[in-house]
C-alpha positions as CSV (number, residue, x, y, z in Angstrom):
1,M,119.0,-14.5,35.0
2,M,117.0,-17.0,37.2
3,G,118.0,-19.1,39.9
4,R,118.4,-23.2,39.8
5,R,115.0,-24.5,40.2
6,R,114.5,-28.2,41.3
7,G,115.5,-30.9,39.1
8,G,118.6,-29.4,38.3
9,G,119.1,-28.5,34.5
10,G,121.5,-25.7,35.7
11,A,122.4,-22.0,34.0
12,A,121.2,-23.5,30.5
13,A,117.8,-24.6,31.5
14,A,117.4,-21.1,33.9
15,E,118.4,-19.2,30.8
16,G,115.9,-20.7,28.7
17,A,113.4,-20.3,31.1
18,S,113.5,-16.9,31.0
19,W,112.5,-17.0,27.3
20,R,108.7,-17.8,28.2
21,R,106.8,-17.0,30.0
22,R,104.0,-18.9,32.3
23,G,100.7,-19.5,31.4
24,G,97.8,-22.1,32.5
25,R,99.0,-25.4,32.6
26,G,102.3,-25.0,30.7
27,T,104.1,-22.5,29.7
28,S,103.4,-20.6,26.4
29,P,106.6,-19.0,24.3
30,L,107.3,-15.6,24.0
31,W,108.0,-15.0,20.3
32,C,110.8,-12.7,19.0
33,V,112.6,-12.1,16.1
34,Y,116.2,-11.2,15.7
35,L,119.0,-9.9,14.0
36,I,122.5,-11.4,14.5
37,V,125.9,-10.8,12.8
38,S,128.7,-12.3,11.4
39,S,132.0,-11.6,13.5
40,R,133.6,-12.3,10.2
41,L,132.1,-11.5,7.4
42,P,129.7,-8.2,6.3
43,R,127.0,-10.6,6.5
44,S,123.4,-10.5,9.2
45,Y,120.3,-12.4,9.2
46,V,117.0,-12.3,10.3
47,G,114.9,-15.2,11.8
48,V,112.1,-15.5,14.8
49,T,112.4,-17.8,17.6
50,S,110.9,-18.7,21.3
51,D,114.2,-20.0,22.7
52,F,116.9,-16.8,21.6
53,P,120.1,-18.8,23.6
54,R,119.4,-21.8,21.8
55,R,118.9,-20.7,18.9
56,L,122.3,-18.5,18.6
57,K,124.3,-21.4,19.5
58,Q,122.2,-23.7,16.9
59,H,123.3,-21.0,14.3
60,N,126.6,-21.3,16.1
61,G,127.1,-24.8,15.4
62,E,127.2,-25.8,19.0
63,L,123.9,-27.2,18.9
64,K,122.3,-28.8,16.1
65,G,119.3,-27.2,14.2
66,G,120.8,-24.2,12.5
67,A,119.8,-23.0,9.9
68,K,122.0,-23.2,5.9
69,A,121.9,-19.6,5.3
70,S,124.0,-19.2,8.5
71,C,126.3,-21.5,8.0
72,A,129.3,-19.9,6.6
73,G,128.9,-16.4,8.6
74,R,129.9,-18.1,11.9
75,P,130.1,-17.1,14.8
76,W,127.5,-14.3,15.3
77,M,126.3,-12.4,17.4
78,C,123.3,-11.0,18.3
79,A,122.7,-7.2,17.0
80,C,119.0,-6.4,18.0
81,I,115.8,-8.3,19.8
82,V,112.3,-7.2,18.6
83,R,110.0,-8.6,21.5
84,G,106.0,-8.2,22.1
85,F,104.1,-10.0,20.4
86,K,101.2,-11.5,20.8
87,D,101.6,-15.0,19.3
88,K,103.6,-17.1,16.5
89,S,101.7,-16.1,13.8
90,E,102.7,-11.9,14.3
91,A,106.3,-12.7,15.4
92,F,106.2,-14.4,11.4
93,Q,104.6,-11.9,9.8
94,F,106.9,-9.3,11.0
95,E,109.6,-11.3,10.2
96,A,108.8,-11.9,6.3
97,R,107.6,-8.2,6.0
98,W,111.5,-7.0,7.8
99,K,113.4,-9.2,5.2
100,S,111.0,-8.2,2.3
101,I,111.5,-4.5,3.1
102,S,115.5,-5.5,3.6
103,R,115.7,-6.7,0.3
104,R,113.6,-3.9,-1.6
105,L,115.6,-0.9,0.1
106,P,118.1,0.5,-1.8
107,R,121.5,-0.3,-0.9
108,K,124.6,2.1,-0.4
109,S,127.6,1.8,-2.6
110,K,129.5,-1.2,-1.8
111,T,132.7,1.3,-1.7
112,D,132.5,1.8,1.9
113,D,135.2,-0.3,4.1
114,N,133.0,-1.3,7.4
115,G,130.6,-3.7,5.2
116,V,128.7,-5.0,9.3
117,N,128.1,-1.3,10.2
118,K,126.1,-0.6,6.5
119,L,124.5,-4.0,7.0
120,L,123.4,-2.8,9.9
121,L,121.9,0.8,9.5
122,H,120.1,-1.2,6.2
123,R,118.2,-3.6,8.4
124,E,117.6,-0.5,11.0
125,A,116.1,1.5,8.2
126,A,114.0,-1.6,7.0
127,L,112.8,-2.3,10.9
128,R,112.1,0.8,10.9
129,R,109.8,0.6,7.8
130,V,108.1,-2.2,9.3
131,T,107.5,-0.6,12.7
132,D,105.9,2.1,11.1
133,S,103.8,0.5,9.0
134,L,102.6,-1.8,11.6
135,D,100.7,-0.3,14.7
136,G,104.6,-1.7,16.8
137,C,103.5,0.2,19.7
138,H,103.6,-2.9,21.3
139,L,106.8,-4.2,20.1
140,H,110.2,-3.9,21.9
141,V,113.6,-3.1,19.9
142,D,117.0,-4.1,21.8
143,W,119.8,-3.1,20.6
144,M,122.9,-5.0,21.7
145,A,125.1,-3.9,18.8
146,G,124.9,-0.4,15.8
147,P,122.1,1.3,15.8
148,P,120.4,3.2,18.0
């Protein structure tokens, strides 16, 4: 984490600043695609943001603006973050492809009792297909929970 900058802002500003890179006159966002999982229900959510700490707080209801689809699964935990996108457009295309492949992949039987692990394995298989089908060599995948 970065230290405190002039003008205050504290840890929240420093945390948000670590998600941006310096460029020219201001800052340009570092876009990422993320996978979050519910800590209560066997649910997952894939999204795009340039400020993941803020976005996770929105999903968890701490800040305004969370996605309607993520209301029921609160609280959410980060499972995976994919970084290294050239721009916003590339990140949104990646997100759409990940979601599309996740929907089309066959799911294992629903008799397993570990729903979250099954979800993570399903999303990881879809993620692998996306990165294999694209020139994903410039992308970096960080798993916080679950597969790899």
